[in-house]
Backbone bond lengths (Angstrom), bond angles and torsions (degrees), N, CA, C in turn:
res aa  C-N    CA-C-N  psi(-1)  N-CA   C-N-CA  omega(-1)  CA-C   N-CA-C  phi
1 X - - - 1.465 - - 1.532 111.05 -
2 X 1.354 115.27 -42.31 1.463 118.88 179.13 1.521 111.08 -62.86
3 X 1.349 115.26 -38.76 1.456 119.54 178.60 1.515 111.06 -63.26
4 X 1.340 116.03 -41.36 1.459 120.64 177.97 1.518 110.80 -63.52
5 X 1.338 116.76 -42.89 1.464 120.51 179.37 1.523 111.39 -64.02
6 X 1.333 116.23 -39.63 1.463 120.11 179.24 1.528 110.49 -65.32
7 X 1.320 116.42 -41.48 1.465 120.16 178.05 1.520 110.78 -63.59
8 X 1.324 115.90 -39.97 1.470 120.10 178.72 1.525 110.85 -66.96
9 X 1.325 116.99 -38.90 1.471 120.14 177.99 1.524 110.71 -63.28
10 X 1.343 116.56 -42.86 1.463 120.08 178.25 1.523 110.55 -61.96
11 X 1.335 115.43 -40.35 1.463 119.49 -179.65 1.530 110.72 -65.55
12 X 1.320 117.45 -42.17 1.460 120.91 179.33 1.527 111.49 -64.72
13 X 1.336 115.98 -38.33 1.469 119.52 176.95 1.523 110.46 -64.88
14 X 1.341 116.10 -39.22 1.464 120.06 178.54 1.525 110.49 -63.86
15 X 1.332 117.26 -40.63 1.465 120.87 178.22 1.522 111.18 -63.92
16 X 1.323 116.81 -40.52 1.472 120.68 178.13 1.528 110.28 -64.57
17 X 1.324 116.21 -41.61 1.465 120.67 178.30 1.523 110.56 -64.73
18 X 1.331 116.15 -41.64 1.463 120.93 -178.36 1.525 111.65 -59.19
19 X 1.324 117.38 -39.61 1.474 120.51 -178.62 1.527 111.78 -61.03
20 X 1.329 116.60 -27.59 1.465 120.87 -176.05 1.532 113.55 -94.12
21 X 1.327 116.73 -12.94 1.461 119.52 -174.30 1.522 112.81 -69.72
22 X 1.345 114.58 146.99 1.462 123.03 177.97 1.513 109.16 -128.37
23 X 1.319 118.77 166.06 1.469 120.02 176.33 1.527 113.51 -55.96
24 X 1.330 117.83 -23.07 1.458 120.76 177.36 1.532 112.58 -69.48
25 X 1.328 117.42 -19.24 1.456 121.20 -176.22 1.531 110.72 -87.47
26 X 1.337 116.05 134.41 1.464 121.61 -171.92 1.522 113.42 -52.84
27 X 1.347 116.54 -50.57 1.453 118.50 -173.39 1.526 112.30 -66.57
28 X 1.351 116.58 -30.04 1.458 119.33 178.47 1.528 110.84 -80.03
29 X 1.333 116.22 -40.71 1.461 120.48 -179.20 1.517 111.16 -61.04
30 X 1.344 117.23 -40.76 1.464 119.70 -176.67 1.532 111.23 -65.76
31 X 1.323 117.26 -32.46 1.470 120.15 177.42 1.530 111.39 -81.51
32 X 1.308 117.00 -35.95 1.457 121.65 -178.14 1.525 111.99 -62.48
33 X 1.329 116.26 -40.39 1.461 120.99 -175.50 1.533 113.89 -100.20
34 X 1.317 118.31 -4.57 1.465 120.71 -175.47 1.528 111.55 -59.70
35 X 1.333 115.92 117.90 1.471 122.58 179.36 1.531 112.64 54.48
36 X 1.330 116.60 21.97 1.469 121.18 -175.22 1.533 109.09 -101.33
37 X 1.322 115.59 79.78 1.461 120.97 -176.65 1.533 112.09 -60.72
38 X 1.343 120.24 -45.10 1.472 118.66 -179.99 1.524 113.51 -58.83
39 X 1.343 117.25 -43.17 1.462 119.76 -179.49 1.520 111.01 -68.93
40 X 1.333 117.31 -41.73 1.465 120.18 178.06 1.524 110.78 -61.65
41 X 1.318 116.49 -43.63 1.467 120.61 -179.84 1.523 111.08 -63.05
42 X 1.318 116.71 -45.78 1.470 120.64 178.73 1.532 110.53 -59.28
43 X 1.320 116.07 -48.44 1.468 120.82 -176.60 1.526 111.44 -63.70
44 X 1.321 117.21 -44.66 1.462 120.75 -178.94 1.521 111.86 -67.45
45 X 1.307 117.21 -34.96 1.468 119.41 175.94 1.519 111.33 -63.28
46 X 1.317 116.77 -42.22 1.469 120.25 179.54 1.527 110.42 -65.84
47 X 1.318 117.03 -46.39 1.459 120.74 -173.83 1.522 112.97 -69.73
48 X 1.322 117.02 -35.92 1.474 120.07 -178.10 1.522 112.77 -92.40
49 X 1.341 117.44 -17.62 1.454 120.85 -174.96 1.521 112.45 74.13
50 X 1.333 117.23 17.39 1.462 121.85 -178.69 1.526 109.36 -109.48
51 X 1.315 115.82 109.09 1.463 119.79 179.48 1.524 113.08 -84.16
52 X 1.349 116.59 -0.19 1.465 119.66 179.03 1.530 112.19 -90.16
53 X 1.331 118.09 1.17 1.456 120.98 -178.93 1.527 109.85 -72.27
54 X 1.335 115.39 123.26 1.466 121.49 174.56 1.530 106.70 -125.28
55 X 1.317 116.47 104.39 1.459 121.92 -174.54 1.531 110.96 -77.45
56 X 1.332 115.03 135.99 1.470 120.47 178.02 1.525 112.29 -112.77
57 X 1.338 116.61 -18.77 1.463 120.43 -177.61 1.516 109.33 -146.41
58 X 1.327 116.24 137.82 1.468 120.68 -177.92 1.525 108.77 -145.05
59 X 1.333 116.59 123.76 1.462 121.68 178.30 1.523 109.26 -130.84
60 X 1.334 115.47 149.82 1.464 120.06 170.75 1.519 109.08 -117.46
61 X 1.341 115.20 154.00 1.463 122.10 -179.81 1.534 111.08 54.18
62 X 1.323 115.82 46.20 1.468 120.71 179.86 1.524 110.30 -81.44
63 X 1.323 116.14 124.29 1.466 121.05 177.56 1.520 109.93 -80.36
64 X 1.332 115.86 132.09 1.463 121.48 -178.92 1.527 108.67 -125.32
65 X 1.339 115.95 109.01 1.455 118.81 175.43 1.518 108.92 -159.19
66 X 1.316 116.10 100.33 1.468 120.24 179.87 1.518 112.24 -109.36
67 X 1.329 117.62 -12.55 1.461 120.48 -179.56 1.522 109.64 -109.93
68 X 1.326 116.78 122.80 1.449 120.45 179.40 1.520 111.50 -60.73
69 X 1.329 115.98 131.69 1.460 120.66 178.57 1.513 114.47 87.34
70 X 1.339 117.87 -13.20 1.467 120.55 179.94 1.524 109.68 -79.37
71 X 1.300 116.11 155.53 1.461 120.40 177.75 1.529 109.32 -67.41
72 X 1.333 115.70 130.35 1.457 120.21 -179.36 1.523 110.03 -83.87
73 X 1.330 115.33 162.55 1.457 122.14 175.35 1.518 109.10 -130.28
74 X 1.322 115.91 145.52 1.455 121.64 171.46 1.525 105.96 -118.24
75 X 1.328 116.38 105.91 1.455 121.32 -171.84 1.527 111.60 -80.78
76 X 1.336 115.70 135.94 1.471 119.97 177.73 1.521 110.57 -59.95
77 X 1.323 116.08 -52.11 1.466 121.25 179.43 1.521 109.30 -139.73
78 X 1.325 115.41 131.60 1.463 122.23 178.59 1.523 106.90 -130.18
79 X 1.329 116.85 124.19 1.464 119.94 -175.54 1.521 111.03 -140.19
80 X 1.337 115.43 154.77 1.460 122.89 174.63 1.517 108.93 -127.21
81 X 1.344 115.94 151.30 1.461 118.64 177.20 1.530 110.66 -115.40
82 X 1.321 115.95 -176.25 1.467 121.26 -172.46 1.525 113.62 -67.27
83 X 1.327 117.44 -20.90 1.470 118.75 177.98 1.530 110.63 -109.91
84 X 1.345 114.98 24.93 1.462 124.05 169.91 1.526 114.56 68.35
85 X 1.339 116.77 21.85 1.464 118.46 168.56 1.522 108.30 -73.53
86 X 1.345 115.86 145.99 1.461 121.95 -177.42 1.533 108.73 -112.03
87 X 1.339 115.44 138.83 1.464 121.45 -179.50 1.530 109.70 -127.15
88 X 1.325 115.30 129.54 1.465 121.34 172.18 1.519 107.34 -121.85
89 X 1.320 116.28 114.38 1.469 120.83 -179.64 1.526 109.31 -112.45
90 X 1.330 116.10 128.52 1.461 122.81 -179.32 1.520 110.05 -124.53
91 X 1.331 116.80 139.22 1.462 120.47 169.88 1.521 108.16 -100.12
92 X 1.321 116.28 132.92 1.457 121.74 -177.50 1.527 109.04 -126.73
93 X 1.317 116.37 110.70 1.464 120.04 178.89 1.518 111.79 -82.24
94 X 1.335 116.90 -29.01 1.465 121.29 179.60 1.521 109.09 -106.31
95 X 1.325 116.91 138.88 1.465 120.37 -177.44 1.524 111.83 -62.20
96 X 1.347 117.46 -28.81 1.450 120.64 179.72 1.519 112.57 -63.45
97 X 1.328 116.21 -27.04 1.457 120.16 179.95 1.514 113.37 -76.40
98 X 1.333 116.95 -7.10 1.464 120.96 -178.23 1.527 112.01 -111.52
99 X 1.321 116.82 23.43 1.458 120.79 178.37 1.532 110.20 -51.96
100 X 1.333 119.03 135.32 1.458 121.09 -179.70 1.525 113.97 -53.69
101 X 1.339 117.36 -33.69 1.458 118.94 179.14 1.526 111.39 -71.42
102 X 1.325 116.78 -24.63 1.465 118.92 173.59 1.530 109.22 -68.52
103 X 1.323 117.37 -42.13 1.471 120.23 177.06 1.529 109.99 -60.83
104 X 1.320 116.69 -41.05 1.471 120.99 177.57 1.522 110.71 -60.90
105 X 1.349 116.49 -42.12 1.460 120.03 -178.57 1.528 111.08 -67.83
106 X 1.325 116.72 -41.97 1.462 120.27 176.44 1.529 109.96 -56.59
107 X 1.323 116.46 -44.75 1.458 120.71 -179.57 1.526 111.14 -61.52
108 X 1.328 117.03 -42.83 1.460 120.51 -178.05 1.523 111.51 -68.57
109 X 1.332 117.43 -39.64 1.467 120.75 -179.52 1.530 110.34 -67.18
110 X 1.321 117.23 -40.15 1.468 120.50 176.96 1.528 109.81 -63.00
111 X 1.337 117.52 -38.88 1.467 120.49 176.97 1.529 111.32 -61.04
112 X 1.320 116.79 -48.46 1.462 121.08 -178.68 1.521 110.79 -60.60
113 X 1.326 116.69 -38.19 1.463 121.48 -179.69 1.527 111.90 -65.11
114 X 1.327 116.54 -22.78 1.463 119.50 -171.12 1.520 114.85 -116.80
115 X 1.334 116.58 24.06 1.472 120.17 172.86 1.521 108.35 -139.93
116 X 1.318 115.95 114.55 1.461 121.11 -179.02 1.528 111.46 -86.35
117 X 1.317 115.35 171.61 1.471 122.15 -170.93 1.523 113.32 -56.12
118 X 1.301 118.66 -39.20 1.463 120.89 -173.90 1.531 113.94 -97.75
119 X 1.304 116.69 5.87 1.461 119.18 -179.22 1.515 111.76 -86.12
120 X 1.318 115.59 151.02 1.461 121.73 175.89 1.525 109.56 -81.62
121 X 1.344 116.98 151.50 1.461 120.69 -179.65 1.535 111.93 -58.45
122 X 1.329 115.67 -29.07 1.461 119.26 -179.60 1.524 112.16 -64.91
123 X 1.328 117.28 -15.40 1.456 121.77 -178.96 1.535 113.15 -86.56
124 X 1.325 116.83 -2.47 1.466 118.93 175.07 1.535 109.12 -57.61
125 X 1.325 117.64 133.03 1.461 119.14 -179.99 1.526 111.78 -76.31
126 X 1.310 115.18 160.73 1.458 121.46 171.11 1.526 107.76 -70.02
127 X 1.330 116.92 135.76 1.466 120.26 -175.84 1.525 111.88 -127.07
128 X 1.324 114.29 146.81 1.462 122.66 174.66 1.528 108.59 -123.73
129 X 1.325 116.04 117.11 1.463 121.41 172.55 1.520 106.51 -104.29
130 X 1.325 116.33 118.72 1.464 121.22 -171.97 1.522 109.55 -121.34
131 X 1.325 116.88 115.42 1.454 122.22 175.06 1.529 108.48 -103.82
132 X 1.320 116.56 116.64 1.463 121.02 173.34 1.524 106.92 -96.68
133 X 1.309 117.20 108.88 1.463 121.82 -176.54 1.528 109.56 -99.00
134 X 1.320 116.04 135.95 1.467 119.23 -176.13 1.523 111.89 -64.48
135 X 1.324 116.80 -31.40 1.461 121.20 174.61 1.532 108.76 -109.43
136 X 1.318 116.18 169.96 1.465 121.95 -179.57 1.523 108.60 -77.87
137 X 1.347 117.30 97.87 1.464 122.15 -171.91 1.524 112.18 -58.32
138 X 1.332 117.96 -40.40 1.467 121.47 -177.19 1.530 112.86 -95.14
139 X 1.332 115.97 -9.27 1.462 120.53 172.52 1.519 115.75 67.49
140 X 1.324 119.34 24.33 1.462 122.00 -178.10 1.531 113.02 -108.95
141 X 1.323 117.49 1.69 1.453 120.25 175.92 1.514 115.85 79.59
142 X 1.325 117.67 5.97 1.459 120.58 179.56 1.530 110.61 -79.41
143 X 1.349 117.85 148.30 1.465 119.01 177.17 1.518 112.67 -70.22
144 X 1.338 116.59 -37.88 1.468 122.03 -178.81 1.519 109.02 -139.38
145 X 1.328 115.73 140.14 1.460 121.99 175.05 1.537 108.05 -115.13
146 X 1.343 117.93 100.08 1.471 120.17 178.63 1.533 110.37 -79.33
147 X 1.318 115.83 131.46 1.463 121.64 178.83 1.526 107.67 -110.78
148 X 1.335 116.38 118.47 1.465 121.34 -178.70 1.531 109.56 -132.78
149 X 1.318 116.80 144.27 1.463 120.31 174.64 1.522 109.79 -77.05
150 X 1.333 115.80 139.60 1.465 120.08 176.24 1.532 109.48 -132.36
151 X 1.306 116.16 157.91 1.456 123.29 172.75 1.526 106.93 -82.84
152 X 1.328 117.07 108.65 1.462 120.21 -174.64 1.530 112.46 -64.88
153 X 1.315 118.14 -28.08 1.461 120.73 -178.94 1.524 111.58 -71.84
154 X 1.328 116.46 -35.50 1.473 119.78 -175.67 1.527 112.83 -107.35
155 X 1.351 116.12 -17.56 1.454 119.65 -175.83 1.517 113.51 76.72
156 X 1.334 116.96 7.59 1.457 120.90 -177.50 1.535 110.87 -94.86
157 X 1.328 117.02 154.26 1.468 120.21 177.27 1.529 110.97 -60.83
158 X 1.319 116.02 145.08 1.464 121.99 178.90 1.535 111.37 -78.29
159 X 1.323 115.54 -25.27 1.475 122.10 174.64 1.526 113.04 55.03
160 X 1.336 115.81 49.33 1.465 119.39 176.93 1.536 111.62 -94.65
161 X 1.317 117.15 2.40 1.457 120.88 175.56 1.522 115.28 84.25
162 X 1.331 117.51 6.66 1.467 119.91 178.30 1.528 109.71 -102.80
163 X 1.309 114.85 136.87 1.467 121.47 179.11 1.526 108.51 -134.28
164 X 1.316 116.76 132.15 1.467 121.83 174.74 1.519 107.66 -121.82
165 X 1.310 115.88 128.97 1.463 121.53 179.36 1.527 109.51 -121.33
166 X 1.312 116.30 128.12 1.465 121.67 169.06 1.522 106.84 -103.46
167 X 1.321 116.52 117.22 1.468 121.56 -178.71 1.519 108.44 -101.83
168 X 1.320 115.75 129.63 1.464 123.04 -177.18 1.530 109.73 -81.42
169 X 1.328 116.38 100.73 1.453 120.77 -178.27 1.516 114.11 -67.31
170 X 1.343 117.23 -14.06 1.460 120.70 178.78 1.530 111.87 -90.13
171 X 1.335 117.13 -3.62 1.459 120.67 -176.91 1.529 110.32 -72.10
172 X 1.328 116.00 133.45 1.461 120.62 -178.18 1.537 111.51 -131.19
173 X 1.325 116.86 35.45 1.458 120.21 177.00 1.523 111.25 -68.70
174 X 1.328 116.15 177.41 1.457 121.37 -175.64 1.524 112.89 -85.49
175 X 1.315 117.27 4.68 1.470 121.39 179.69 1.526 109.97 -80.06
176 X 1.339 115.87 172.83 1.464 119.97 177.25 1.525 111.29 -61.74
177 X 1.345 117.05 -36.00 1.469 118.99 178.58 1.522 110.26 -65.23
178 X 1.325 117.74 -42.44 1.458 120.91 177.44 1.526 111.88 -60.11
179 X 1.329 115.67 -42.29 1.467 120.19 179.16 1.526 111.41 -68.44
180 X 1.339 116.56 -38.06 1.455 120.20 179.99 1.529 110.93 -69.05
181 X 1.320 117.79 -39.69 1.460 120.27 177.55 1.528 111.02 -65.55
182 X 1.316 116.92 -33.63 1.466 120.38 172.11 1.529 109.65 -59.49
183 X 1.330 116.66 -45.53 1.466 121.02 -178.54 1.525 111.41 -64.62
184 X 1.335 117.32 -36.65 1.460 120.38 179.30 1.528 111.23 -64.04
185 X 1.319 116.55 -22.81 1.465 120.96 -177.51 1.527 112.71 -97.07
186 X 1.324 117.93 1.75 1.474 121.73 -176.09 1.522 111.59 -92.92
187 X 1.324 115.65 136.80 1.462 120.78 173.23 1.520 111.08 -91.38
188 X 1.316 117.13 -18.87 1.464 121.28 -177.58 1.523 111.11 -113.05
189 X 1.335 116.14 133.13 1.466 120.97 177.74 1.520 111.01 -61.59
190 X 1.320 117.27 -31.85 1.468 121.28 -178.06 1.522 112.77 -64.29
191 X 1.319 117.39 -21.66 1.466 121.62 -178.19 1.532 112.89 -92.34
192 X 1.323 117.83 -3.42 1.464 121.02 -174.08 1.518 112.63 -84.22
193 X 1.327 115.62 151.96 1.464 121.93 -179.84 1.517 112.80 -81.54
194 X 1.339 115.87 -44.46 1.456 120.13 -171.54 1.525 111.06 -96.05
195 X 1.319 114.94 131.08 1.463 119.72 -176.15 1.522 112.17 -61.61
196 X 1.343 117.19 -38.23 1.455 119.74 -177.95 1.523 111.09 -63.35
197 X 1.332 117.63 -36.79 1.462 121.02 175.85 1.518 110.68 -70.57
198 X 1.322 115.81 -43.12 1.464 120.79 -177.77 1.523 111.43 -65.06
199 X 1.323 117.03 -44.11 1.468 120.34 -177.71 1.525 111.43 -63.83
200 X 1.317 116.84 -43.12 1.461 119.84 179.46 1.528 112.12 -69.63
201 X 1.318 116.40 -36.23 1.462 120.57 176.04 1.526 110.48 -65.90
202 X 1.315 115.93 -43.92 1.471 120.41 -179.86 1.523 111.10 -61.63
203 X 1.323 117.10 -39.17 1.462 120.33 178.95 1.536 110.75 -59.64
204 X 1.337 117.05 -45.35 1.461 120.48 -176.58 1.516 112.94 -74.28
205 X 1.332 117.34 -20.70 1.461 120.12 -177.00 1.528 113.69 -105.17
206 X 1.348 117.17 -19.08 1.464 118.96 -173.70 1.525 113.85 -125.52
207 X 1.317 118.06 -28.53 1.461 120.90 178.17 1.536 109.91 -76.06
208 X 1.332 117.21 137.00 1.466 121.12 -175.45 1.519 112.03 -56.25
209 X 1.337 116.77 -46.17 1.464 120.88 -179.15 1.528 110.43 -66.44
210 X 1.331 116.60 -42.49 1.459 120.29 179.72 1.516 112.14 -64.55
211 X 1.321 116.73 -42.50 1.463 121.20 178.82 1.523 110.33 -63.32
212 X 1.325 116.96 -40.29 1.461 120.66 -179.85 1.526 110.67 -62.36
213 X 1.329 116.71 -44.11 1.464 119.67 -179.68 1.520 111.36 -66.43
214 X 1.335 116.97 -38.54 1.455 120.50 178.73 1.521 111.17 -66.60
215 X 1.323 117.66 -43.32 1.458 120.95 -179.19 1.523 111.09 -62.13
216 X 1.332 116.43 -36.55 1.462 119.61 178.58 1.527 110.51 -64.80
217 X 1.345 116.13 -43.01 1.468 119.39 178.26 1.526 110.59 -61.75
218 X 1.314 116.85 -44.91 1.477 121.24 -178.89 1.522 110.65 -63.00
219 X 1.333 117.19 -46.09 1.448 120.90 -179.08 1.529 111.40 -65.12
220 X 1.339 116.89 -38.62 1.458 120.82 178.20 1.528 111.42 -64.12
221 X 1.337 116.12 -38.15 1.465 119.57 -179.02 1.510 111.59 -73.64
C-alpha cells in the first residue's frame, strides 16, 4: 500500500510539474520536438528566416561523441534538410549555458560527426548552431544575433558554411520571431500564437497518451 501511495504521489507531482512546463524547459522541449519534423521545420524557418528549409530528419537528445576522450554533447535538437544542411537548436535558460565557446564547441562536434575518414573537407555540410536564450544574452534588444566569420583584411565573408545564431528569448516584437519566443515562454496552449505550437503543447498536456509520456519523462528525470 505504501508503495502504491508513493507511486501515486510521484505521479501527482509529475502532473503538477507538467502544468508549469514550457518549451523553454528541457523535459518539455525534448518531448515537444521528438521526431516532430513539421514543428522542427516551422521553428527553424522562423529562426533562420529561410523558407526553403525542408527537414527530413529530426532528433532530440542526440548524443554526439566520435573522438575518444573528448567531451560529449547531448543535443537538444538535431535536424537535417533535403540539401544536407545540419541544424542544432538549443534552449538555454541560464546565460552561462550560452557561452560563446560552447557555441564554438557545438559547431566543431557537429562538423566531426558529419565528415568521414575518406571524405574531402569540401564535403562538410553547411551548419546552423542556434542558441535560444531565455534572456537577451547580448543585451542590445535584437531578436536574433547572427554570428558569421569574416575576413578582417577585406571585410568579406569567409564562407566556410558555419552559422551561429543567438535568439533573444525575451524579444516580444510583432514579428514571427517575437510571437514564437512568446510561445516558447507559455505554459498553456491557449496562450500561444501559433497553432502548430499550441496543438503539440495541448497534446502533451491534455491528451491521455501525451500526458502519460510526459509524466514518465518527468519522473525519470
